[in-house]
TORKOL-4160 file (C-alpha; in steps of 0.2 Angstrom, whole numbers, padded with zeros to 4 digits, m for minus):
423
<pt num="1" X="0083" Y="m0278" Z="m0035"/>
<pt num="2" X="0080" Y="m0289" Z="m0019"/>
<pt num="3" X="0092" Y="m0302" Z="m0025"/>
<pt num="4" X="0105" Y="m0289" Z="m0028"/>
<pt num="5" X="0102" Y="m0282" Z="m0011"/>
<pt num="6" X="0104" Y="m0299" Z="m0003"/>
<pt num="7" X="0120" Y="m0302" Z="m0013"/>
<pt num="8" X="0127" Y="m0285" Z="m0008"/>
<pt num="9" X="0123" Y="m0289" Z="0011"/>
<pt num="10" X="0132" Y="m0306" Z="0009"/>
<pt num="11" X="0147" Y="m0298" Z="0002"/>
<pt num="12" X="0148" Y="m0285" Z="0015"/>
<pt num="13" X="0145" Y="m0298" Z="0029"/>
<pt num="14" X="0161" Y="m0308" Z="0023"/>
<pt num="15" X="0171" Y="m0292" Z="0022"/>
<pt num="16" X="0166" Y="m0289" Z="0040"/>
<pt num="17" X="0169" Y="m0307" Z="0045"/>
<pt num="18" X="0187" Y="m0307" Z="0037"/>
<pt num="19" X="0193" Y="m0291" Z="0045"/>
<pt num="20" X="0186" Y="m0296" Z="0063"/>
<pt num="21" X="0194" Y="m0313" Z="0061"/>
<pt num="22" X="0211" Y="m0306" Z="0057"/>
<pt num="23" X="0209" Y="m0294" Z="0072"/>
<pt num="24" X="0204" Y="m0308" Z="0083"/>
<pt num="25" X="0220" Y="m0317" Z="0078"/>
<pt num="26" X="0231" Y="m0303" Z="0084"/>
<pt num="27" X="0221" Y="m0300" Z="0100"/>
<pt num="28" X="0222" Y="m0319" Z="0104"/>
<pt num="29" X="0241" Y="m0317" Z="0104"/>
<pt num="30" X="0240" Y="m0302" Z="0116"/>
<pt num="31" X="0227" Y="m0312" Z="0127"/>
<pt num="32" X="0240" Y="m0325" Z="0129"/>
<pt num="33" X="0255" Y="m0314" Z="0130"/>
<pt num="34" X="0250" Y="m0300" Z="0142"/>
<pt num="35" X="0245" Y="m0311" Z="0158"/>
<pt num="36" X="0261" Y="m0321" Z="0155"/>
<pt num="37" X="0271" Y="m0305" Z="0154"/>
<pt num="38" X="0263" Y="m0299" Z="0170"/>
<pt num="39" X="0267" Y="m0315" Z="0179"/>
<pt num="40" X="0285" Y="m0315" Z="0173"/>
<pt num="41" X="0287" Y="m0297" Z="0179"/>
<pt num="42" X="0279" Y="m0299" Z="0196"/>
<pt num="43" X="0276" Y="m0318" Z="0200"/>
<pt num="44" X="0261" Y="m0312" Z="0209"/>
<pt num="45" X="0243" Y="m0317" Z="0209"/>
<pt num="46" X="0238" Y="m0300" Z="0216"/>
<pt num="47" X="0246" Y="m0292" Z="0201"/>
<pt num="48" X="0237" Y="m0304" Z="0189"/>
<pt num="49" X="0221" Y="m0298" Z="0198"/>
<pt num="50" X="0225" Y="m0280" Z="0196"/>
<pt num="51" X="0229" Y="m0282" Z="0177"/>
<pt num="52" X="0211" Y="m0290" Z="0175"/>
<pt num="53" X="0203" Y="m0277" Z="0185"/>
<pt num="54" X="0212" Y="m0263" Z="0175"/>
<pt num="55" X="0205" Y="m0271" Z="0159"/>
<pt num="56" X="0187" Y="m0271" Z="0165"/>
<pt num="57" X="0186" Y="m0255" Z="0176"/>
<pt num="58" X="0182" Y="m0244" Z="0161"/>
<pt num="59" X="0166" Y="m0254" Z="0158"/>
<pt num="60" X="0160" Y="m0248" Z="0175"/>
<pt num="61" X="0166" Y="m0230" Z="0174"/>
<pt num="62" X="0162" Y="m0226" Z="0156"/>
<pt num="63" X="0151" Y="m0240" Z="0148"/>
<pt num="64" X="0134" Y="m0232" Z="0150"/>
<pt num="65" X="0140" Y="m0215" Z="0143"/>
<pt num="66" X="0150" Y="m0223" Z="0128"/>
<pt num="67" X="0136" Y="m0235" Z="0124"/>
<pt num="68" X="0124" Y="m0221" Z="0122"/>
<pt num="69" X="0136" Y="m0211" Z="0112"/>
<pt num="70" X="0139" Y="m0225" Z="0099"/>
<pt num="71" X="0120" Y="m0224" Z="0096"/>
<pt num="72" X="0122" Y="m0205" Z="0091"/>
<pt num="73" X="0137" Y="m0207" Z="0079"/>
<pt num="74" X="0141" Y="m0216" Z="0062"/>
<pt num="75" X="0145" Y="m0233" Z="0070"/>
<pt num="76" X="0155" Y="m0239" Z="0055"/>
<pt num="77" X="0166" Y="m0223" Z="0055"/>
<pt num="78" X="0168" Y="m0224" Z="0074"/>
<pt num="79" X="0173" Y="m0243" Z="0073"/>
<pt num="80" X="0187" Y="m0238" Z="0060"/>
<pt num="81" X="0194" Y="m0224" Z="0071"/>
<pt num="82" X="0194" Y="m0235" Z="0087"/>
<pt num="83" X="0203" Y="m0249" Z="0077"/>
<pt num="84" X="0217" Y="m0237" Z="0072"/>
<pt num="85" X="0218" Y="m0230" Z="0090"/>
<pt num="86" X="0219" Y="m0248" Z="0097"/>
<pt num="87" X="0233" Y="m0251" Z="0085"/>
<pt num="88" X="0243" Y="m0236" Z="0092"/>
<pt num="89" X="0239" Y="m0240" Z="0110"/>
<pt num="90" X="0244" Y="m0259" Z="0110"/>
<pt num="91" X="0260" Y="m0254" Z="0100"/>
<pt num="92" X="0266" Y="m0244" Z="0115"/>
<pt num="93" X="0271" Y="m0260" Z="0125"/>
<pt num="94" X="0284" Y="m0266" Z="0113"/>
<pt num="95" X="0290" Y="m0248" Z="0110"/>
<pt num="96" X="0292" Y="m0245" Z="0129"/>
<pt num="97" X="0301" Y="m0262" Z="0130"/>
<pt num="98" X="0313" Y="m0257" Z="0117"/>
<pt num="99" X="0317" Y="m0241" Z="0126"/>
<pt num="100" X="0319" Y="m0250" Z="0143"/>
<pt num="101" X="0304" Y="m0241" Z="0151"/>
<pt num="102" X="0291" Y="m0255" Z="0152"/>
<pt num="103" X="0285" Y="m0259" Z="0169"/>
<pt num="104" X="0269" Y="m0267" Z="0175"/>
<pt num="105" X="0261" Y="m0250" Z="0178"/>
<pt num="106" X="0262" Y="m0246" Z="0160"/>
<pt num="107" X="0254" Y="m0263" Z="0156"/>
<pt num="108" X="0239" Y="m0258" Z="0168"/>
<pt num="109" X="0238" Y="m0241" Z="0159"/>
<pt num="110" X="0238" Y="m0249" Z="0141"/>
<pt num="111" X="0225" Y="m0261" Z="0146"/>
<pt num="112" X="0214" Y="m0247" Z="0154"/>
<pt num="113" X="0214" Y="m0236" Z="0138"/>
<pt num="114" X="0213" Y="m0251" Z="0126"/>
<pt num="115" X="0197" Y="m0256" Z="0135"/>
<pt num="116" X="0189" Y="m0239" Z="0134"/>
<pt num="117" X="0192" Y="m0240" Z="0115"/>
<pt num="118" X="0185" Y="m0258" Z="0115"/>
<pt num="119" X="0169" Y="m0252" Z="0123"/>
<pt num="120" X="0165" Y="m0241" Z="0109"/>
<pt num="121" X="0170" Y="m0254" Z="0096"/>
<pt num="122" X="0160" Y="m0268" Z="0104"/>
<pt num="123" X="0144" Y="m0257" Z="0105"/>
<pt num="124" X="0145" Y="m0253" Z="0087"/>
<pt num="125" X="0149" Y="m0271" Z="0083"/>
<pt num="126" X="0134" Y="m0277" Z="0092"/>
<pt num="127" X="0123" Y="m0266" Z="0082"/>
<pt num="128" X="0132" Y="m0270" Z="0066"/>
<pt num="129" X="0127" Y="m0288" Z="0065"/>
<pt num="130" X="0108" Y="m0286" Z="0063"/>
<pt num="131" X="0112" Y="m0274" Z="0049"/>
<pt num="132" X="0121" Y="m0288" Z="0039"/>
<pt num="133" X="0110" Y="m0303" Z="0042"/>
<pt num="134" X="0091" Y="m0306" Z="0044"/>
<pt num="135" X="0084" Y="m0308" Z="0061"/>
<pt num="136" X="0080" Y="m0326" Z="0059"/>
<pt num="137" X="0098" Y="m0329" Z="0056"/>
<pt num="138" X="0105" Y="m0320" Z="0071"/>
<pt num="139" X="0109" Y="m0335" Z="0082"/>
<pt num="140" X="0117" Y="m0345" Z="0068"/>
<pt num="141" X="0126" Y="m0329" Z="0062"/>
<pt num="142" X="0132" Y="m0325" Z="0079"/>
<pt num="143" X="0138" Y="m0343" Z="0082"/>
<pt num="144" X="0147" Y="m0343" Z="0065"/>
<pt num="145" X="0155" Y="m0327" Z="0069"/>
<pt num="146" X="0160" Y="m0332" Z="0086"/>
<pt num="147" X="0167" Y="m0349" Z="0079"/>
<pt num="148" X="0178" Y="m0340" Z="0066"/>
<pt num="149" X="0184" Y="m0328" Z="0079"/>
<pt num="150" X="0189" Y="m0343" Z="0090"/>
<pt num="151" X="0196" Y="m0352" Z="0075"/>
<pt num="152" X="0209" Y="m0337" Z="0075"/>
<pt num="153" X="0210" Y="m0339" Z="0094"/>
<pt num="154" X="0216" Y="m0356" Z="0092"/>
<pt num="155" X="0230" Y="m0352" Z="0080"/>
<pt num="156" X="0235" Y="m0336" Z="0089"/>
<pt num="157" X="0241" Y="m0344" Z="0106"/>
<pt num="158" X="0249" Y="m0358" Z="0096"/>
<pt num="159" X="0258" Y="m0345" Z="0085"/>
<pt num="160" X="0263" Y="m0335" Z="0100"/>
<pt num="161" X="0269" Y="m0351" Z="0109"/>
<pt num="162" X="0280" Y="m0354" Z="0094"/>
<pt num="163" X="0286" Y="m0336" Z="0091"/>
<pt num="164" X="0290" Y="m0334" Z="0110"/>
<pt num="165" X="0305" Y="m0345" Z="0107"/>
<pt num="166" X="0313" Y="m0333" Z="0095"/>
<pt num="167" X="0306" Y="m0316" Z="0101"/>
<pt num="168" X="0301" Y="m0308" Z="0117"/>
<pt num="169" X="0283" Y="m0307" Z="0123"/>
<pt num="170" X="0283" Y="m0289" Z="0121"/>
<pt num="171" X="0287" Y="m0289" Z="0103"/>
<pt num="172" X="0272" Y="m0300" Z="0099"/>
<pt num="173" X="0261" Y="m0285" Z="0102"/>
<pt num="174" X="0266" Y="m0278" Z="0086"/>
<pt num="175" X="0257" Y="m0292" Z="0077"/>
<pt num="176" X="0241" Y="m0287" Z="0087"/>
<pt num="177" X="0243" Y="m0268" Z="0082"/>
<pt num="178" X="0245" Y="m0273" Z="0063"/>
<pt num="179" X="0229" Y="m0284" Z="0065"/>
<pt num="180" X="0219" Y="m0269" Z="0071"/>
<pt num="181" X="0224" Y="m0259" Z="0055"/>
<pt num="182" X="0219" Y="m0273" Z="0044"/>
<pt num="183" X="0202" Y="m0273" Z="0053"/>
<pt num="184" X="0200" Y="m0255" Z="0050"/>
<pt num="185" X="0204" Y="m0257" Z="0031"/>
<pt num="186" X="0190" Y="m0271" Z="0030"/>
<pt num="187" X="0177" Y="m0260" Z="0038"/>
<pt num="188" X="0181" Y="m0246" Z="0026"/>
<pt num="189" X="0177" Y="m0258" Z="0012"/>
<pt num="190" X="0159" Y="m0262" Z="0018"/>
<pt num="191" X="0145" Y="m0253" Z="0009"/>
<pt num="192" X="0131" Y="m0257" Z="0021"/>
<pt num="193" X="0129" Y="m0244" Z="0035"/>
<pt num="194" X="0127" Y="m0250" Z="0053"/>
<pt num="195" X="0114" Y="m0237" Z="0058"/>
<pt num="196" X="0097" Y="m0244" Z="0053"/>
<pt num="197" X="0088" Y="m0230" Z="0062"/>
<pt num="198" X="0092" Y="m0213" Z="0067"/>
<pt num="199" X="0082" Y="m0203" Z="0079"/>
<pt num="200" X="0076" Y="m0186" Z="0072"/>
<pt num="201" X="0075" Y="m0178" Z="0089"/>
<pt num="202" X="0092" Y="m0175" Z="0097"/>
<pt num="203" X="0091" Y="m0176" Z="0116"/>
<pt num="204" X="0104" Y="m0175" Z="0130"/>
<pt num="205" X="0115" Y="m0190" Z="0130"/>
<pt num="206" X="0111" Y="m0193" Z="0148"/>
<pt num="207" X="0093" Y="m0195" Z="0142"/>
<pt num="208" X="0098" Y="m0209" Z="0131"/>
<pt num="209" X="0108" Y="m0217" Z="0145"/>
<pt num="210" X="0093" Y="m0216" Z="0157"/>
<pt num="211" X="0081" Y="m0222" Z="0143"/>
<pt num="212" X="0092" Y="m0237" Z="0139"/>
<pt num="213" X="0094" Y="m0241" Z="0158"/>
<pt num="214" X="0076" Y="m0240" Z="0161"/>
<pt num="215" X="0073" Y="m0252" Z="0146"/>
<pt num="216" X="0085" Y="m0265" Z="0153"/>
<pt num="217" X="0080" Y="m0264" Z="0171"/>
<pt num="218" X="0062" Y="m0264" Z="0166"/>
<pt num="219" X="0063" Y="m0279" Z="0156"/>
<pt num="220" X="0062" Y="m0295" Z="0166"/>
<pt num="221" X="0073" Y="m0306" Z="0156"/>
<pt num="222" X="0086" Y="m0292" Z="0152"/>
<pt num="223" X="0086" Y="m0287" Z="0171"/>
<pt num="224" X="0089" Y="m0305" Z="0177"/>
<pt num="225" X="0102" Y="m0309" Z="0164"/>
<pt num="226" X="0112" Y="m0294" Z="0170"/>
<pt num="227" X="0110" Y="m0298" Z="0188"/>
<pt num="228" X="0114" Y="m0316" Z="0186"/>
<pt num="229" X="0130" Y="m0312" Z="0175"/>
<pt num="230" X="0136" Y="m0299" Z="0188"/>
<pt num="231" X="0136" Y="m0313" Z="0201"/>
<pt num="232" X="0143" Y="m0326" Z="0190"/>
<pt num="233" X="0157" Y="m0314" Z="0184"/>
<pt num="234" X="0161" Y="m0308" Z="0201"/>
<pt num="235" X="0164" Y="m0327" Z="0206"/>
<pt num="236" X="0171" Y="m0334" Z="0190"/>
<pt num="237" X="0183" Y="m0320" Z="0184"/>
<pt num="238" X="0197" Y="m0327" Z="0196"/>
<pt num="239" X="0198" Y="m0343" Z="0186"/>
<pt num="240" X="0203" Y="m0334" Z="0170"/>
<pt num="241" X="0213" Y="m0321" Z="0179"/>
<pt num="242" X="0224" Y="m0334" Z="0188"/>
<pt num="243" X="0225" Y="m0347" Z="0174"/>
<pt num="244" X="0243" Y="m0344" Z="0171"/>
<pt num="245" X="0247" Y="m0346" Z="0189"/>
<pt num="246" X="0236" Y="m0361" Z="0190"/>
<pt num="247" X="0244" Y="m0369" Z="0175"/>
<pt num="248" X="0262" Y="m0366" Z="0181"/>
<pt num="249" X="0260" Y="m0371" Z="0199"/>
<pt num="250" X="0247" Y="m0384" Z="0198"/>
<pt num="251" X="0249" Y="m0392" Z="0181"/>
<pt num="252" X="0268" Y="m0388" Z="0180"/>
<pt num="253" X="0266" Y="m0381" Z="0162"/>
<pt num="254" X="0279" Y="m0373" Z="0152"/>
<pt num="255" X="0276" Y="m0357" Z="0142"/>
<pt num="256" X="0272" Y="m0367" Z="0126"/>
<pt num="257" X="0260" Y="m0378" Z="0136"/>
<pt num="258" X="0251" Y="m0363" Z="0142"/>
<pt num="259" X="0249" Y="m0357" Z="0124"/>
<pt num="260" X="0241" Y="m0374" Z="0121"/>
<pt num="261" X="0230" Y="m0372" Z="0136"/>
<pt num="262" X="0224" Y="m0355" Z="0128"/>
<pt num="263" X="0221" Y="m0364" Z="0111"/>
<pt num="264" X="0211" Y="m0378" Z="0119"/>
<pt num="265" X="0199" Y="m0365" Z="0127"/>
<pt num="266" X="0197" Y="m0357" Z="0109"/>
<pt num="267" X="0194" Y="m0375" Z="0102"/>
<pt num="268" X="0180" Y="m0377" Z="0115"/>
<pt num="269" X="0173" Y="m0360" Z="0110"/>
<pt num="270" X="0173" Y="m0365" Z="0091"/>
<pt num="271" X="0164" Y="m0382" Z="0094"/>
<pt num="272" X="0151" Y="m0375" Z="0105"/>
<pt num="273" X="0149" Y="m0359" Z="0095"/>
<pt num="274" X="0145" Y="m0370" Z="0079"/>
<pt num="275" X="0133" Y="m0380" Z="0090"/>
<pt num="276" X="0124" Y="m0364" Z="0096"/>
<pt num="277" X="0111" Y="m0363" Z="0082"/>
<pt num="278" X="0106" Y="m0382" Z="0082"/>
<pt num="279" X="0106" Y="m0383" Z="0101"/>
<pt num="280" X="0095" Y="m0367" Z="0101"/>
<pt num="281" X="0083" Y="m0375" Z="0088"/>
<pt num="282" X="0081" Y="m0391" Z="0098"/>
<pt num="283" X="0079" Y="m0384" Z="0116"/>
<pt num="284" X="0073" Y="m0368" Z="0124"/>
<pt num="285" X="0085" Y="m0353" Z="0128"/>
<pt num="286" X="0083" Y="m0357" Z="0147"/>
<pt num="287" X="0088" Y="m0375" Z="0144"/>
<pt num="288" X="0103" Y="m0371" Z="0134"/>
<pt num="289" X="0110" Y="m0356" Z="0142"/>
<pt num="290" X="0107" Y="m0360" Z="0161"/>
<pt num="291" X="0112" Y="m0378" Z="0159"/>
<pt num="292" X="0128" Y="m0373" Z="0150"/>
<pt num="293" X="0133" Y="m0362" Z="0165"/>
<pt num="294" X="0129" Y="m0375" Z="0178"/>
<pt num="295" X="0140" Y="m0388" Z="0169"/>
<pt num="296" X="0154" Y="m0375" Z="0168"/>
<pt num="297" X="0153" Y="m0374" Z="0186"/>
<pt num="298" X="0155" Y="m0392" Z="0189"/>
<pt num="299" X="0170" Y="m0393" Z="0176"/>
<pt num="300" X="0178" Y="m0379" Z="0186"/>
<pt num="301" X="0177" Y="m0390" Z="0202"/>
<pt num="302" X="0185" Y="m0404" Z="0192"/>
<pt num="303" X="0199" Y="m0393" Z="0185"/>
<pt num="304" X="0203" Y="m0387" Z="0202"/>
<pt num="305" X="0208" Y="m0405" Z="0208"/>
<pt num="306" X="0217" Y="m0411" Z="0192"/>
<pt num="307" X="0236" Y="m0412" Z="0192"/>
<pt num="308" X="0237" Y="m0420" Z="0175"/>
<pt num="309" X="0241" Y="m0407" Z="0162"/>
<pt num="310" X="0231" Y="m0415" Z="0147"/>
<pt num="311" X="0215" Y="m0418" Z="0158"/>
<pt num="312" X="0217" Y="m0399" Z="0163"/>
<pt num="313" X="0218" Y="m0394" Z="0145"/>
<pt num="314" X="0202" Y="m0404" Z="0141"/>
<pt num="315" X="0192" Y="m0398" Z="0155"/>
<pt num="316" X="0197" Y="m0380" Z="0152"/>
<pt num="317" X="0192" Y="m0382" Z="0133"/>
<pt num="318" X="0175" Y="m0388" Z="0137"/>
<pt num="319" X="0172" Y="m0375" Z="0151"/>
<pt num="320" X="0177" Y="m0361" Z="0140"/>
<pt num="321" X="0165" Y="m0367" Z="0126"/>
<pt num="322" X="0151" Y="m0368" Z="0138"/>
<pt num="323" X="0153" Y="m0350" Z="0144"/>
<pt num="324" X="0153" Y="m0343" Z="0126"/>
<pt num="325" X="0137" Y="m0354" Z="0122"/>
<pt num="326" X="0128" Y="m0344" Z="0136"/>
<pt num="327" X="0135" Y="m0328" Z="0129"/>
<pt num="328" X="0129" Y="m0332" Z="0111"/>
<pt num="329" X="0112" Y="m0335" Z="0116"/>
<pt num="330" X="0110" Y="m0320" Z="0127"/>
<pt num="331" X="0117" Y="m0309" Z="0113"/>
<pt num="332" X="0105" Y="m0316" Z="0101"/>
<pt num="333" X="0091" Y="m0313" Z="0113"/>
<pt num="334" X="0095" Y="m0295" Z="0115"/>
<pt num="335" X="0097" Y="m0292" Z="0096"/>
<pt num="336" X="0080" Y="m0300" Z="0093"/>
<pt num="337" X="0070" Y="m0290" Z="0106"/>
<pt num="338" X="0079" Y="m0273" Z="0107"/>
<pt num="339" X="0075" Y="m0259" Z="0095"/>
<pt num="340" X="0090" Y="m0256" Z="0083"/>
<pt num="341" X="0092" Y="m0238" Z="0087"/>
<pt num="342" X="0095" Y="m0243" Z="0106"/>
<pt num="343" X="0106" Y="m0258" Z="0103"/>
<pt num="344" X="0122" Y="m0248" Z="0106"/>
<pt num="345" X="0117" Y="m0242" Z="0123"/>
<pt num="346" X="0108" Y="m0258" Z="0128"/>
<pt num="347" X="0124" Y="m0268" Z="0124"/>
<pt num="348" X="0134" Y="m0256" Z="0135"/>
<pt num="349" X="0122" Y="m0255" Z="0149"/>
<pt num="350" X="0121" Y="m0274" Z="0149"/>
<pt num="351" X="0140" Y="m0275" Z="0149"/>
<pt num="352" X="0141" Y="m0263" Z="0163"/>
<pt num="353" X="0128" Y="m0271" Z="0174"/>
<pt num="354" X="0135" Y="m0289" Z="0170"/>
<pt num="355" X="0154" Y="m0284" Z="0171"/>
<pt num="356" X="0153" Y="m0271" Z="0185"/>
<pt num="357" X="0158" Y="m0284" Z="0198"/>
<pt num="358" X="0173" Y="m0290" Z="0188"/>
<pt num="359" X="0186" Y="m0278" Z="0195"/>
<pt num="360" X="0181" Y="m0281" Z="0213"/>
<pt num="361" X="0180" Y="m0300" Z="0210"/>
<pt num="362" X="0197" Y="m0300" Z="0201"/>
<pt num="363" X="0206" Y="m0291" Z="0215"/>
<pt num="364" X="0197" Y="m0301" Z="0229"/>
<pt num="365" X="0201" Y="m0317" Z="0220"/>
<pt num="366" X="0220" Y="m0312" Z="0218"/>
<pt num="367" X="0221" Y="m0308" Z="0236"/>
<pt num="368" X="0212" Y="m0325" Z="0241"/>
<pt num="369" X="0224" Y="m0335" Z="0231"/>
<pt num="370" X="0239" Y="m0325" Z="0239"/>
<pt num="371" X="0231" Y="m0326" Z="0257"/>
<pt num="372" X="0227" Y="m0345" Z="0256"/>
<pt num="373" X="0241" Y="m0350" Z="0245"/>
<pt num="374" X="0229" Y="m0364" Z="0240"/>
<pt num="375" X="0222" Y="m0361" Z="0222"/>
<pt num="376" X="0214" Y="m0378" Z="0222"/>
<pt num="377" X="0202" Y="m0372" Z="0236"/>
<pt num="378" X="0199" Y="m0356" Z="0228"/>
<pt num="379" X="0195" Y="m0364" Z="0211"/>
<pt num="380" X="0184" Y="m0377" Z="0219"/>
<pt num="381" X="0173" Y="m0365" Z="0229"/>
<pt num="382" X="0171" Y="m0354" Z="0213"/>
<pt num="383" X="0165" Y="m0369" Z="0204"/>
<pt num="384" X="0152" Y="m0374" Z="0217"/>
<pt num="385" X="0145" Y="m0356" Z="0217"/>
<pt num="386" X="0145" Y="m0355" Z="0198"/>
<pt num="387" X="0134" Y="m0370" Z="0198"/>
<pt num="388" X="0122" Y="m0364" Z="0211"/>
<pt num="389" X="0119" Y="m0346" Z="0203"/>
<pt num="390" X="0111" Y="m0351" Z="0187"/>
<pt num="391" X="0101" Y="m0365" Z="0196"/>
<pt num="392" X="0093" Y="m0352" Z="0207"/>
<pt num="393" X="0089" Y="m0340" Z="0192"/>
<pt num="394" X="0081" Y="m0354" Z="0183"/>
<pt num="395" X="0066" Y="m0350" Z="0194"/>
<pt num="396" X="0065" Y="m0332" Z="0188"/>
<pt num="397" X="0060" Y="m0325" Z="0172"/>
<pt num="398" X="0075" Y="m0332" Z="0164"/>
<pt num="399" X="0067" Y="m0349" Z="0166"/>
<pt num="400" X="0053" Y="m0343" Z="0154"/>
<pt num="401" X="0063" Y="m0333" Z="0142"/>
<pt num="402" X="0056" Y="m0341" Z="0127"/>
<pt num="403" X="0039" Y="m0333" Z="0131"/>
<pt num="404" X="0047" Y="m0316" Z="0130"/>
<pt num="405" X="0055" Y="m0320" Z="0113"/>
<pt num="406" X="0039" Y="m0326" Z="0106"/>
<pt num="407" X="0030" Y="m0310" Z="0112"/>
<pt num="408" X="0044" Y="m0299" Z="0104"/>
<pt num="409" X="0041" Y="m0309" Z="0088"/>
<pt num="410" X="0022" Y="m0307" Z="0088"/>
<pt num="411" X="0024" Y="m0288" Z="0091"/>
<pt num="412" X="0036" Y="m0286" Z="0076"/>
<pt num="413" X="0023" Y="m0296" Z="0065"/>
<pt num="414" X="0009" Y="m0285" Z="0071"/>
<pt num="415" X="0019" Y="m0269" Z="0067"/>
<pt num="416" X="0024" Y="m0276" Z="0050"/>
<pt num="417" X="0006" Y="m0280" Z="0046"/>
<pt num="418" X="0000" Y="m0263" Z="0052"/>
<pt num="419" X="0013" Y="m0253" Z="0041"/>
<pt num="420" X="0004" Y="m0255" Z="0024"/>
<pt num="421" X="m0012" Y="m0248" Z="0032"/>
<pt num="422" X="m0003" Y="m0232" Z="0037"/>
<pt num="423" X="0004" Y="m0230" Z="0020"/>
């Protein structure tokens, strides 16, 4: 019976993996096409900043509430619904383009609504992975999943770069819409549920929000991760938000070369995602995660001063991989120490706290580039600050994160050992 159960979980895991990889392929096409579309429509660093802010503002406005809500519903059904809704929303861009009604404000609106749906999906997704793999395999599983996503992300921009020669950027969005429908189909084929525990007592949703918020803010590691990432994201968001402008003005890249730049970022993510498990087994959480962010800061400074396109591609690829290496380790840490029934709200709370500064940072970064007319200076200052932030936080509880992981493991073993005595 146990072997059969394990086999079923493996089968369901690969259904999940396949659907989300296809979905990521479509999303990576949109990730490349939308900023380029905004830049072509406006030619403005400020509009690029507004576009990024519109995509992240829902996390600040609705993230806490939606995260708590996803802990109350059937997560799998909710994820299927949001996939279908995202397909409809993203298809509005090519539909509006065909009708001649598309402008940059529609792009902002689509990004805003799409992000609301994505908050729900990602909260459920975060809680789904522990339902499909053993706790000991979380870091490796998250690394493999991230690597597969990013494998699709390599192909996506390259495919978009080729297709943009025969079709408009707007029409590429139909591919993303189709990928969401295929993702919904794959989720519907999974037998395993994504809700390991359900609270018998139904309390007010704001009670759930406050409970999750107290949990995150009361935990030294979770609290410091959120504060540090808020600072890092406030600073670093401009690098990603303005990469199209940087590539065209500093590296003199064509549209196809920009697609290669995006693909290089995904290659870096793939390589370091696959390395996440082995690196984490060799070194502590603090060593891997904080060092990755510090090196990313130094590479951002180097990127700022390069004018050689292929060197820029290399630097961007490595920096992107280091960023995701930190994310994989922090996600696995949360999954290991947070009770499953709270994972949805803890994920959303962590996202809200970490990403709350992104809209402001994106807008201020866009204005800084426009005001100084010197993207090299802006990128260089950002890189220096990105290096200093994790260095300072290494002297907080984050520098001792492994102690808290060990405590959580010991508590779980104690609970498991005590369970038969209660039976």
